[in-house]
N, C-alpha and C positions, 0 to 999 in steps of 0.2 A: 503493500499499499504506499501511497504518498500521504505523509503525514506533516502538515504545516503547524509547527509549534510556536509560531512567531506571535507575539502579543499584537493587540490592535495599535496601529500607528505606523511610523515611518518605516520600520523594517519589513512590513509586509510586502511591499513593492521590491524589496531587495532579494527576497527568496524566490529561487526558481522551484524549489521543491525540497522534501525530505522523504527518504525512503528508509524504513527499517522494520524489522519484524520482532523487535523486542528481545533480540539475542545479543548479549554483550559482546563488544568487540571494537575494533578500530573505528574511527571516523574519517571518511574521505570527503574533504571540502573541495568542490569543483568551483573555482572562481573564474567567472567570465565578464567581459565588458569592462575591464579595468580601463581600456581605451575604448571610447564610444562608438568608434567606426569599426570595431571588431567583434560583431555580434556572433560569429561562428561557434564559438564555445557554449554560449547560451543554447543555441539550436541543438548542438550536440548533446548537451546535457539533458534537454528535454526529451530527446530521443531515447536516451538510455533510461530515464524515469519511466517513460511509457513502456518500454520493453520489460523493465523490472516489474512493473504493476501488472501488466497483462499476463505475463507467464508466471507471476508470483514466485519469482526467483528467491531462493534462500540466501540470506545474507547475515553475516556476522557484523554487528555494529550497524553503522548507518552512514548513507550518502546523503550530503547536503549541498545543494546548488545555490550559489550566491552570486548576485550581479554586483559589479564594482561601483562604476560611474553611472548612477541611473539617469541623471540629467543629460551628460553627454551622449549616451545611448539614445535617448529620446531624441536628440537633436541630430544624431548621426554624425558626431564629429569626434576626432581623437580626444579632446578635452575642451572645455569652455574657457577657463581662465588660465589654469597651469597644468602641466603634465601630471595626471594623477599618479603615475608611476615613477615619479622622481621626488616625492615629498614626504616619504615615510622614514624620516630622521626622528631619532628619539627626542631631541630637544624640541622640535616642532610638535610632536605629538603631546609631549608634557605640556607645552603652551595651550594647545587646544583643550586638553583635559582639565586645565586650571582656569579656563575661560568661564567663570560662573555666570555671566550674563548671557552666554549662548550666542553673542555676536560673533559673526564671522566675516572675513575679508573677501572670500571668493566662493564661487560655486563648489570648487574642489574642497575648500575648508569643510562646508556642509556635507558633501559627500564623504569625506574622510571620517568625520564623526559619526555619520551613520554606519559606514562600514565597520568602523571600530567597534561600535556598539553590537552589530550582528555577529561579527567574528568572535568577540570575546564571550558573547552569550552561548555561541556554538561550543567554544572551547571549554567553557565552565561546565557545560552539560555532557561533556565526553569523558567516559570513564576509563579510556584505554588511549592507545597511541592515536595521534593526529596526523594525518597526511594531507597536505594542501597542494593542489594542482592548479596553477595559474594559467589560463587558456588564452593564447594570443593568435593573431594572423599577422601577415607581413604585406608590405606594399610591392613587393618583387615576387616573381615566380621563384619556385624551388621546392625541395622536399622538406618535410617536417623535420624538427629537431627538438632535443630537450636541453634546457640549461639550468644550472643549479649552483648554489653556494657549496663550496667543496668541503662537506663533511662526509664521513663514511656512510651514515644512513641516507644521506640525500643521493650519494653515488648508487647504492644498492637499489634504491626505489627507481631511480632514473634508468638504470641499466636494464631494468625489466620491461621498459616501455618499448625496446626494439627500435629506437631511433638514434641517429648520432648524437653524442654528448658534446656539450659545449662547456669548456672549463675557462674561468678567469674573467668573465663578463663583469663580476663584482669589483675587479681592480679599476675598471673604466667608467662605471655608472653608480652613482649613490641615490639612496632614498627609493629604492623599489620596495613594492609591498612584501615580497618574499623575504626581503632583508629583515623587516620587522617581525614577520611571523616566525622565521628561523630563529631570531633572537629570543623568542619565547621558549624555544626547545622543541618546535615541531618540525617535522619532515616536510620538505618542500621542493617542488620542481615546477619550472615553468616550461610551457611548450609552445612552439611557433608551429601551427598546423598547416600553413600554406598561404597563398595569396588572399587578401581581404575578400575579393568578390568572386572567388573561385568556389563553386559549390562542393567540389572535392575536399575542401578544407574542413567542412563540417564532417565529412566522411572520416578523414584522418583523426579529427579530435574525438570523435565517437570511438573510433578503434583504441585511442590512448586511454580513454576513461574505462573501457573494458579491461585493458591491460593493467591499469592503476588499481582497479578493484581486485584483480587477481594477484597483483603484486603485494598489496597489503594484506593478503590471505583473508578477504572478505567474502569471496565466493569461490565455489569448488569449479574448477575448470571442466571437470568431467560433466557436471550439471549444466554448464553454460556453453553452448557451441559458439557463441560470439567471441569468445576468448580466443580460440584457435584461428577463427577467421581474421580477427584483428592482428594477431602475430604475423599471419601470413601477409596482410596487407602492408604492415609497417616494416617487416624484413624485406619485402620486395622493393619498397621505396627506397630504403637506405642500402640496397645490395652494392651500388658502385660508388658509395660515399666513404669518406674516412670515418672510422668508428668514433674517435675523439679528436677533438679539435680545441686548441687553447687560443683565446683571444689575445693578441699581442699589440694591436693598435685600434683606436678609435678616432674618427675624425669628427670633431664637434663641429656645430653649426650655431651661430649666433644670429640674433636679429639683424637684418640689413646685409647679410653675407651675399644675398642673391645666389645661393647655392643651387647647382644643377647638376644632377647626376647624369652621366652619359646614358643614353638608352639601351636596354637589351641585356644588362647584367642580371644574373640570378644567383641565388644562394648557392654557395659551395663552388661557384665557378672559379677555377684557377686563375690567378693574376700575377703578373710579373713586376719586380721592382722597376720603377720608372714609368710605368704603363699610365697614361692619362685616364683616370677614373671619372672625374668630375670638373667643373669650373665654377668659379665665384667671382666676386668683384675684383679679385687680385689676379686672376688669370687661371691657368690649368692647375689641377690638383693631381699629383703624381702618387702612385702607389709607393709606400715606404720600403716594402720588402716583398719577396715572393710568398705566396701563400694562397688563401681561399677568401673570397669576399663573402661577407655575411651581412644581411639586412641592409642592402643598398636602398637609399631613401628615395621614393617615388610618390610622395604624398605631400599634402599642403603643411601640415603641422609636424614639428618634431625637432630635436636638437642633435640627432645622430646621423651623420651623413653616410657612413659606412663603418664596418669593422673589417680587420684583417685577422685571420687566424692561421695558426700552423698546426699540423697534424702531430699528435701525441702518440707515441707507441703505447699499446695497451700494457705492455710489460712494465712501463714506468708506473701506472696506476697500481699494479700489483705490489711493486717495491714500495710505493707510497703507503699503501695500506699496511704492509708489514711493519714498516718504520713506526707508524702511528700506533699499531697495536703493541709495539715493543716499548712505547711511550718515550721516544727519543724526543718528542716534542717538549718533554717536561724538563730536559737538561740541555736543550739547544742554547739556552742563555749561557751556558758554560764557555762557549766558543769565544775566542778573543775578539773583542770589539762588539760583543752582543750583550745586552743586559735586559732584564725585564722592565717594563714601563711601571714607573713608581704608582701611577693612579688607575691606569686602564688595564683591566684583566685580559688575558689572551692577546696582548700587544707586546712587542719587542722594540727596543731602540737598537739600531744598527749604526755604530760608528764607521762611516764609508771609508775614512782613511785607514783605519786598521783592518777593516774587513773586506777590502777591494777584490780579494781572490774569491770570495764567496759568491757563487753563481745565485742569481734569484731563485733558480730552480730548487735549491736546497730548501728554502722557505716554502716554495710551492709543494714540495713533497711532504711536507709537514702540515699543510693546510694554511700557511699564512700567505694569503693572496691580497689583502688590503694593504695598500702602501700609501704613504704621503710624507712630506718633508716637514719637520720642524726645525726651522734653522738649517744647520749644516748636518743634522742627523736624519737618518731614514727611520721611520716607524712602520712597522709591518704588523698587521693584525689578521685575526681569522675569525670565521663564524664561531659563536657560542657552541662549544662541544656539547653533544648530547650525553645523556646518562644512560647507561644500560648495565644492569647488575653491579652498580656502584663504580663502574669505570667510565672515564671520560674519553670520548674518541671523535 
């Protein structure tokens, strides 16, 4: 059955549906419409809810469908005032929560307060592990892929979706909704299902939802033939693509840049160093290095012109997992020129003059992907580690 537990009021319009059969287990939150011009995830979730209900499929726990930016979705635009997927910083959320008057400066302020209320209610009602699937589409053609903050639980969940895995986006973008949810200790994965206006994007995201339900051990694959079909669809789409890609470059767009992507690029298309990818008011924009282009910009709103990624060998992920399970992350501050941050947990301060020989990949292997400069020192951070059997990883 679909059971809507929301109270009367603003959160009703945000719920796509809730499906459970009263059996304790994980919660899968399917979040769609974070960008209002990307409704495919909402349509896909509705399809899954309909199938679950009609076939009375047995489920452990519950699936919850949630809309992100309701007003932008109503207008059919990416966002109204500010990008809804760039404003989930902890200090900003604290200010919103502390605004007793309820006054907000933008449409996205109000949407953020509404989504926070809905998500926290769902999390509070959950009695087991929580998985959050953030469902997006793209302005360019290309096969679907999964992206996530680099924790081992996120990796495991994403790897079972049978899509190419994108690492390192968190080094280049701040304030995405999954950053915030991940900081609460929940398992999170974002998916890009295909081009915005391609009906096939709905099919891909629907397949990903079925695989997510199976990955979270909420449904039995033997009882749900949709899972095998979904795996076949996703495996076929990714057959000729690199299984793991690490983002190494982002081209930002500022207001007034007059950015124009050259037509015809698609996700995972190989590009070469020096290749002209776009133009802006300053002239041609060249590719900084060999790699794969991701999320080339072909829409009216947004601050990301394109990303460049390089393939990561699957063996490195296995080495990374082993090192983390050995808890080498707990002693990395013993290295010369590296020390713990005095006030920020899960952050390290790197003296670049003493630690020049350390490749950034060393920190990547241990999950430290966030980086910023504080004066002459480099600060690297990582996602809040999850807890399992008393161990952090």
